N, C-alpha and C positions, 0 to 999 in steps of 0.2 A: 502605533500598532498597525500591522498589515493583516488584512483578512483575505482568505481565499475560500472558494466553494468547490466541492468535489461532488459530482453527480454520477450515478450509474443508472442508465435507463432500462437495463435488462434485469430479468429475474435471475436467481442463482443457478437455474438449470440451462441457461443460454450462455454462449461464449461471452466472456467478460468484456465490458466496454466501460470506460470512464471518461469524463470530461472535467477539466479543471478550469475554473473561471476566476478572474480577479474581482476586486470590489466594484469596479466600474462595469462589469459584465463582459469583459473581453475574454475570449477563449485563449488560454495559455497552452494547453496540451490536450491532445486527443489520444486515447489509449485503447487498444483493442487486442484481444487474445489471438494468438496464432495457434490454430488447431491443426491437428493431423495425427498421424501415427497409425498403429495397428487397430484391428477390429476390437481386440481386448481393451486397448486404451480408450477407445470410443465408448465401449460399454461401461468401463469403470468410471467414466466421466459422470454418469448418472447415479453414482453411489457415493458414500462418505469416503471411500478409498481415494477419491480424486485429490484429496488434500495431500496425499503422499506422492502423487505423480509429478513429473516435470511440468512446469508452467512457463510459458513464454508470452510476454506482452510487448507489442510493438508500440513505441511512444513516438508521436510526432509533435514537436514543439511548434506552435503556431508563429511565435515571434521570430524565431531564428530559422525555421524550416529544418532544423536538425532532427535526425532520427536516432532514437535510442532503443535499447532492449532492456526490459526489466524481466529478469529470469529467476526462477527457482529450480535448482536441479532436483533430481529424484531425492526424496526426503526419507532418511532413516539414519539416525534417530533425531537429528537437529535440523531445524529449518534455517535456510539461508537465502536471502534475496540479494541479487546483484543488479545494479544499474550499470549497463555497459554501453560505450559509445559505438558508433558504426564500425570503427576500425578494430573493435574488440578490447580496447583498453577500459579497465574498470573506472567507474566514477565514484559510486558509493556502494557499500555493502552493509546489509543488516543481518546480523547473526543472532539467532535465538539463544537465550539463556533462561533457565528457570523451567519448572515442570508444570505446576498447576496454573499459574498466571505468568505466561512468558513475557519476558522483556527482551528487547533487541538491542544489542550493541551496534552502534553506528561507526563504521570504519571508513576512512578516506581511501583514496586510490593508493596511498603510500602505506596502507595497513595501520594507520595511527587511529587510536580511539578518539572520536570527536564528541560523542554523546551517547545517551541511552534513550530508547523509545519505550516508555512504560505504558502498558495497557491496564485499564481499570475495568472491572466487571466483565471479564472475559468468558464467564461461564455461559454455555449456550441456552440454558433455560431462563435467563434473565432477558426480557424483551424490551426493556426501556432503552433510553439513550446510552450509547457506548462512548466512553471518554478515554483518550490517550494523551500522554504528555511527552514532549521531547525535552530532554534536559541536557545541559552541557556536562563536561567532565567534573565540574565543581558542584553539581547538583542544582544549579539554577534552572528554573523552568523557562525555556526559550519559545515553546509553542504549545498550544492546546488544540486537540483535535476531537471533535464531537460529531458522531453520527447520530442523527435523530432517531425517533422511535421506530420500531419494527412496523412495517406496513403490510398487513395481511393480504390485502387485495393486490398489491404490487409484487408480492413475493419476496420481501426482504427489506433491507435498509437501502434507501434511495439517495439520500443527500447527507453530506458531511460538511461541517464548517471548520475552517482552520484559522486560528488566531496566532500570529507571530509577534512576540514581544521583543523590544529592543532592536538591534541591528538586523535587518532582513537578510544580509549575506552572511553565511550560506544557509541560514536557518529556514528561509522560505523554501528553498529547494529541498532540504532535508524533510521539512514538515509536509511538503506536498507528496513526497514519495512515501512517507510514513502513513499518510492518510489513505493512499491507494493500497498499501499493504494491509492496513486495518480493514479496509473495505473487502479485500480478498479473504481475510480471515473471517469476517462476518458472513460472507457468502460460502464459507467452508470450501474454498478453492485451494 
């Protein structure tokens, strides 16, 4: 079993930043939100409507030095997150399905279904730990993602744990991005 840790040192009203660490404490990736846009967009950032706005996160992988872009286009009615390489080629895509408790279909760069990312206890009035599962196409659980309890003084969920079962390729990478997406959802971004 492989374990990862995801941290966000900022509150939900600041630009998003995430750090991903392995079990030995080595930094795997540094993620920061790319902000900009019109005055209206900047004002909407401080409301609940920001969850429908376009979101772009710059990803810097520490081991390879590779830069990626995790983006969510303007959302209506379905959410879609895309992980894109520097040259614009897609790597992974997470497409929302479901209404009350959304699940995300995980698609490869060739548009093939790889797995499902299932969220548990997605409702905003539940402040305990939030759990998500990454499953393969056969329904086997390949990873578990848990964000700890809501921290009132810190302004949100701060740390998540990722457990990858079985073969880490490609599930470690998929689970890492699923944890970041779950962190974005918990911060209502």
